[in-house]
N, C-alpha and C positions, 0 to 999 in steps of 0.2 A: 697359865700363870707360871712365871719363871721361878726356878728354885732359888731360895735365898742364899746369897753368898755371905760369908762371915769372915771377919778378921780373926776370929777365934782367940780373942783377948779378953781377959776378965777385967774390963775397964769400961766405965760408963760412957766415955767419949767414943770408944770403939763400938760399943753396943748401939749407940745412937747412929753412928755412921753405917752400921749394918742395915738400918732401916731407911736412913735419909741420904746415904752417900751416892745413890745412883743418879745419873744425869737426868735432869728435869723434875725430880721429885719435889724439891723445895720451891721451884717456880710454879708447880701445880698448886702447892699450898698457898703461895702468894695470890694466885688467881681465886682460890676458893675462900680466902679471907673476905672476899666481896659477897659471899653467900652462895647459895646453890647455883651451879652452872651446868648447862647441857654440854655434852661431848663436843658438839660442833662449835660452841662458844669458846671452850677451852682450846680447841685446835686453832681457831682464828687468832686468839690472843697469846699463843705460844708459837710464833713464827719460827720455823726451822725444825719443829718436832714432826716425826713421821707418824702416820696414823697407827702403825703397829706398835711403835714405842709408847705412844700416849696410852693406848689401850692396855699395854702390859703394865705400865707404871700405875695406872688407876686400879688395876686388879691387885697389884702388890700392896698398894696403899690401903685398899679395903681389907686385905688379909691381915695387914699389920695394925689395923684399928685406927688408922688416921682419917679415913673417909667412909662414907656410906653411900649407897645408891638407892634412889627411890623413884617411883613413878608419880608424876604430878596428876592430880585429879582432872577429869574433863573440864573444859575443852582442851587443856594443854596436852595431857596424856603422853608427855615426853618423859624420858628418864633424866634425872639430874644427879649430880654428884655434890656432896657437901662434906664439910669437915665434922668430925666428932669432937667431943670435948678435948680429947687427947691431941687431935690435930690443931685445934685452936690455941693450945698451949705453945705452939711454935711461933706465935706472933712476936714475942720479944726476941726469939732466936733470929728470925728474919730481919727484925729491925737492927739488931746488933751486927748481923752480917752486912746489912746495907750500910750501916754507919762505918764499918771497917772498909768496905769497898768504895765508899764515896770518893776517896782520894784518887781512885782509878778512873773516875768519870772526867776525863780531860776533854779534848776535842772529839766531837761525835764523828765516828767513822762513816764513810759512805755506805757501808754494808749494815750499819746498825739500824734495827727496827726501833720504833718508839711508840708507846701508847701513853696517853695522858695519865691513866690510872696507875701506871708504874711509879708515879711520883707520890702516890697516896701514903704509903707506909713511912717514907722519910718525913713527909709533912706532918703526919699524925704524931710522930715523935717530937717534932718541933713545937707542936701545939699543946703537948701534954702539960698539965698543971694549970691550964687557963680556965678550967671548969668543964662541965658536961654540955653537950649540944651537938648539933649538926652543922658542919661548915661546908658550903658549896664552893668549889674551886674552879676557876676558869683559866685555862692556858690556851695558847694558840693551837695546841695539838688536840684540844677537846676539853670536856668537863668531867669532873668526878666530885664526889662528896666524901667526907670522913665523919665518923661518929666518935666524938670525944667521950671518954668514960664508958664506952660500951662494955658491959660485962659478959654478955652472951650474944651470939649471932654475928652478923656481918660487921666489920669495923670500917668498911668503905664500900663504895659502889660507883659504877660508871654512870655518866649522864647526870641529869637533874635528880636531886633528892626527891623521894616520894612525898615528903612533907615540907612545909615551909622551913627553910634553914634558919638557924640562929644568927648566922653571919655569912657573908659572901666575900670571897677573896679573888682578885684578878691579878695575875702576875705572869711572867714569862718563864719558860723552862730553864733558862740560864739562872735566874734568881732562885728557882726551886732547887736546882742542883747545888748552888752555892749554900743554900740553907742546909741541905743534907750533909755537905762537907764540913759545915761549921765555919765557913769563910764569911757568912752573912748571918747576922742575928735577926730573928723575926721582927722584933719591935723596932730595930734600927731600919729595917727594910720598909716598914710601914711609915715611919717618920720621914724617910727619904723619898717616899712616893714610889718606891719600886713595887710595893704591894698596895693595891687599892682595896679598901674595906667598905662594904655596904651592909645595911641592915639596921634594925632598931632594937634588936634583942640585947640582953645584958652582955652576951659574949662579944657582939660587934662593938658595943660601946666600950667594953674593957679593952679591946684591941686598939680602938682609935684613941683612947685616952691614956693608954699606958706610956 
């Protein structure tokens, strides 16, 4: 476990950066907002991080009360990392950071990795206020789902939702990026056909009829 470095400033922002300012820490939080993850899963979805750095960050985050590690019961018997309540409180921080950084998402660079679920948090912010429920999202890059109104536990997940979703959305990454930047409004995109909505639940009907 690496010794904690500090800005040694009596300031809440500086104290927060003492804990969160290291490279990869907030991106690990982004991944764990999807629920418990194995080390190998985290390493796969954080392209560019070395095994040593990832292990070090996870130990630091556990020390700082952001994550816990536990062993799954048989037949899984693997260790998983998950956020504590304190760690889950970083959801609005990551969403605000993503909103600020959305203007920097211009043309995708040849070296840029992409995962479909990286669009989950910006889309979750766009869907806020539409009610509670599970929304399945399909992009060309893959599928993920978001949980609107989730108070505890995961706020999104990779692949198909474990239960029947309340609505299904199909769109492309370009439209999803435009939504995150604020260049495209969700309901306008639905009316213009850039987002296809399926499902018979109240949430799907509200989206189609808005």
